[in-house]
N, C-alpha and C positions, 0 to 999 in steps of 0.2 A: 154524829154518833148518838145513839140512844142507849139508855140503861133500862134493864128489866129486873124486877124482883118477882119472886114466885112463892106462893104458898101451896103446899101439897096436902092432900088428905092426911089427917092425923092417924088414920088406920089403913093398913095394907088392904088394898082392894076397895077402899071407900071411893065415893064419887060425890061430885057437887050436886046437891039436891036443889038448892036455890041460891041465887046471887043477886044482891042489891048493890050496884056499883055507882049509883047516882052521886053520892058524896065524893067518891074517889075521882070520878070524871070532872068534878068541879074544882079540883086542886090544880093550881097554876103549874104547868109543866107536864102534867099527865097527858099522854097522847092516845093511849089505847089500853083497853082492858081485854085480855084474851082468856076466855073460858075454855078449859080442856075438860076431859072426862073426870080426871082426878086431881086437878090443880087449877089455879087462877094466876095469871101473870099480869103485872102492871108495867107498861112501857112508858118511859118518861124521858124528859130532856136531861135530867140529872138525878143522882142517887137520892137526894133529899125528897124530891117530888115522888120518886118511885116508892120510897119507904112510907111516906105519908099516904100515898094512894093505897098501898097495901093495907095499912092500918085502918083506913076508912072503909074497906070492904066489909060487907055484912054477908057472910057465907054460912049457909046451913049445909051440913054434910050428911049424906046417907052413908053410914059407916059400914054397911054391908054385913056379910057373914062373919067377919072377923072382929066385930065390935067388942066382944068380951074376951078376946084372946089376950093373954098376959105373957110377960117374959117368963114367969115361973112355970106356966103351963107348957110353953115351948121347951124349957129346960127339962121338965119331967119327961116329955115325949122323947127328947134326944137321949136322955139317960136310959129310958126303957128300950129304945131302938138299939143303943150301943150294947146294952146287956144282952139283948136278944141275939144280936150278931155275934157277940163274943161266945155265948153259950152254943149257938149253932156251929160256930167254927171249932169249938172244943170237941163237939160230938163227931166231927168229920176227921179227927186226927187218928 
């Protein structure tokens, strides 16, 4: 049995821009580094090696179109949408 750890883009819609996995591959017990579009996984013989391998990765992210999106901005948009729906519903009564 193998163990895998995963790091995903810190931004929704972000992608791996570049990956330096040389140090991670040198860790005893690390078997494979898997690069996905928006994440990188380290497969290892045990959890300790998987976690050390993940920490050793040097990843540069392309944060994409949502790089500046904040929780506050999302909350404001949800508030506006809710008010818009509520006002629209009141007009149809």
